[in-house]
Structures are given as structure tokens and as C-alpha cells.
N, C-alpha and C positions, 0 to 999 in steps of 0.2 A: 533601722533601730536594732541594735545588737541584742536586746533583751526580749525580743519577741518569743524566743524559745521558752522563757519562763511562763509566758501567758499560755502557750500551748500545753506545757507540762502541767500547769495548774488545772486547766480545763480537763485534761485527760484523767488526772487523779480524781477530780471531783466526780466525773461521770462514772469511773470505775467504782469509786467509793459508794455513791448512791445506788448503783446497780447491785453491789454486794449487800447493801442494807435492805433493799426492797423486799426480799422474801420474808423479812421479819415485821413488815408493816402491812396491815390489812388493806389499806387503800392503795398500795403501790404494786401489789402482786395480783396474780390471777384469783378471781373469787372462788370461794369454796363453801363448805358446809359449816354448820354451827359447831361450837366447841373449840378446843385448843388448836386443832388442825384446820383453822378457818381458811387457809389458802389451798387446801387439797381438794381435788375434785371429788364429787360424791358418786360418780358413775364408773362403771367398768371401762368404758371407752375413754373417759376423761383421764384416767391414770396413764394410759398409753400415749395420749396426746400430750400430757404434761411431760412425759419422758422425752418425746420428740422435741418439744419446745426447749427443754433444758439442754438437750444435746446440741441443738442449733445455736442456743445462746452461748454455750461454751465455745463452739467453733468460731462464731462471730466475735466473741469476747477476746479470744486469743489473737485473732487477726487484728482487731482494733488496737489491742495493746502493742502488738508488733509494729503496726503502721504509725502509731503515735510516737513510739520510741524513735523510729526512723525520721519522723517529721521534726521532733525536737532536736535530734542530732543534726539534721540538715540545716535548720534555721540557726543553730549555734555555729556550726562549722563554716557555713558559707554566708554568714552575715556580712553586709556591706561594711567595709572598713574605711571608706573614704571616697572622695570624688575621683581619685587617681587610679582606682582599681579598674583593670581592663577585663571586660567580659570575655569568657572563653566558650567556644562552641565545641561540643563533641556529639558524635552520632548516637551513642548509646550502646546497649548490649543486646544483640538479638537473642543470645542464649538466655539472658535474664527474662526477656519478654516471653520466650517460649515457656520457661519454667513457671512464670506467674500466670500464664494462660492455662497450662496443663493442670496445675494444682487446684485452682478453683473449679475447673471442669470436673476433675476427679471427685472433689468433695460434693458437688451437686449431683453427680451420678450416684454416689454412695447414698446420699440422703434420699434420692428418688427411689432407689431399690429398697432401702431400709424401711421406708414408711409404707410400702405397698401392702403389707399384711394388715396394718392398722386401717388403711384406707379401704381395703376390701371388706373388713369386718363392719365398717360403719356405713359404707355407701353402696356396695354391690347388693343388688336385690336378691341374689342367691343366698346371701348371709342373713336375710331378714328372719326374725324369730317366727316359728310356726304357731302363732297365737292369733286370737281374734283381735282386730283393732279396737281400741278402747274409744276412739273418737275420730271424727272427721273435722279437721280444723281449716276454716277458710279465713285467710288474711284479707282484710279490706281496709280502706282508709276510714278511720284509723283505729282498728280494733281487731281482736281475734274472736271469731265466732266458732264456738265449740258445739258440735253435735255428737252427743253420746247415745249409744244404743240403750233403748229403754228396757222394759220388762222382758221383751222377747229376745233380747241379746243380739239383735240385728240392726245394722245401720240403715238409714233411709227408709224407715217405716213410720207409720203414723204416731207411734208412741215414743219416738226419739226425744231425748232431753236436750234442749238448746240453752246454752249459757254464753256469756260474753267474758272474755279475759279470765277464765277460771279453769285451769287444767288440774286434774286429779289422777293419780295412779298409785300403785302399791309398791312399797319398798321391796327390794331384792327380787323383783319380777320384771321381765322385759315388757316394755310398753310399746305398742305399735299404733301409729296414727297415720291417717291419710291427709296430706297437706295440699291445699288449693289456694288460689288467689282469685278474688272477685273483681279485681280492677288492674292494678299495676304490679310490678315486681316487688315483693317483700322478702324478708329473710327471717326465718324462724330460728331463734337463738336462745338456748338455755345455757347461760354463762357458767353456772356451777357444775353443769354436766358436760360442758365442752361440745355441745351439739349445735351445729349450725347448718341450715338447709334453706336455699332460696325457694320461695313460693312463686311459681311462674304461671302467668295466666294461660289457661287452656290445658294445663297438666295436672295430674293427680300423682303426687309423689309420696311413696311410703317412707316414713321416718321412724326409727326405733331407738330406744334409750332405756336406761334404768337408773336406779339410785340405791345406794347402800345405807342411807340414813334418812329417816323420816324428818319432816319439818316443812317449812315454808320457804320457797325459793322464788325466782322471778323468770318471766318470759318477756323478751324484748324483741323488737324488730331491728335487725342490723343492716338494713338497706334504706338509704334515703328515699322515702316513698312519697314525699309531699310536705306541705307546710305543717301538718300535724304529726309528723314522724315522731317527735319527742313524746307524744302522748301514748304511743302504741306499746303499752306495757301490760303484762298479765300476771296473775298470781298462779303459782304452782304449789300444790299441796301434795306431799308424799305421805301416804298413810302407812301406819305400822303393819296392819294386817288387812287381809281381804274382807274380813268382817267389818272393819271400820269403813272401808270403801263402800261396801254394800249398804251399810247404814246411811252413809252420806247420799248414795244414789237413790235409796228409797225415799229419803227426805226430799230430794230434788224432784222426784217423780210426783210426790204428793203435792209439793208447791205448784208444779206446773199444772196439775189437774185442777187445783183450786183456782189458779189464775184463768185457765180456760173456761171454768164454770162461771166465774165472775164476769168475764168479758163476753160470754155467749149472749146473743140477743134474746130478749124475753119472748116467749111464744104464748099464744092464746087466741081467742076469737073475740071479735067485736061485732056488734050489730047496732042497728038503728032502733 
């Protein structure tokens, strides 16, 4: 069929067009914070990751457009013209093969070196902020168990506050957590902040992040962890000030104390 090149040309134009439109549609682009810039990350690291994403998207987009132009031209130029056409064999070009091997390799090396600074800021433990961890988070099928430091400001003490699927921290301040898994491998993912870290059984992994806008966001599991994986979602609340966070924490400590008092067994003496 001589007109296959029109099909490939239409498909390429459609893909490029929808890709160019996607930054202007909230459901088509990377999730962001509230307000008019809903597709922009709300964290310091997120902005760097978005820049890397856009760079890679531009590189792959240029390559895609170039290959599609070559495909459309080849399907038009060498379309079958009839049953009497004789097929011709040719060996190819070693020079061309070397060129299209070196160029992608060079691009990959460039990306690997270019992203090293961002990777080290997010993942290297030496870059972790020198702050007290706000919580220890244990992923398990199928929820996030949050253990916050209580009134003494220390984790793993009797006054710790335990919540489920409810992460809180303060705007414009680095937040540090310790991530664990209670069963299988999970993945701690804050989409609006572009932070993702696997929770591996047997390991305690520090994870740090921040947010420059207060509001409500989401925490999800990005690893297929079982039949209830789809339910493993948590709420993230970014407070405007430390005072607001402290008020929330005081309220949770009070609730937990009341719950413990209600659930405590009654004491007393009985006789005959």
C-alpha cells in the first residue's frame, strides 16, 4: 500500500501535538501544588528533577521527530509499485552504524554525569539534613504506619504518637524520616515533591524532603506490593508554621492519651 506513509505521518503529528499540549492539562502532566502553577513541583528537589525530566523529554522528542521523518520518507520512497518490482540487497553502511552507536552513547554519558549532583543531593546519606527525624514510617500491606516523636522529642519512646496514613511537616523546612518495611518491598512516593524511595524489608532508610507551599498532598505506594496495593494511599499535610505543627501534635498527643485511658483495664479489688 503506497499510502502507508500518510498513516505514519498522522500518528507522529498526533503524538507530538498531544505531547506539546500536555503541560497545559492538569491530568496529563506531572502533579504539582495548588494554584495556577498546578503542574510545578512544590519541593526544592522536585524543581531539579523536573528540569532533568524536561531535558530528557527534549532529547527524546528531537530523536522521535527525526526517526518519524525518516520512517515516513522511507515508506513513501520505497513503497511497493507492483508485482514486477525486483528486491535489491545491500550490505548497509558501517560508518552510519558507528555514528548512530556513538551519538546515543555520548548522550547517555552526558545525562549520567549531568544528573549526578541532583542524585547526590537526594540520595547520598552525607547530604541528609542535620535535623531530628520527624517520624519513623513503616510500610506494610496495605498502609503507612507513622510513629512521631512525642513530648520528649525522641523516637521509640513510650510517648510516641502513632498514626496511620497521615504525614505532617512544616513548609520551608527540611523533613527527615526513617523508612522501613514490615513485610514486602514497598515504595514511598510523594508525587508533588518528586520523592520516591523503596522501603526494603530489614533496612532503615533515611529519606528527606521539603515543600515551599502549605496544603494537602498525597502519599502513595509506587511498588506493586500485593492485591491491596491500590489502597495504599496516605494524606500529607504541610503546615504554614511550626506553631501550627506543634498545635496539631499537641492535639494528637491528647487524643492518644485519652484513647489509652479509655482502653486501659479497670482496676480495683473484689471480695466475697
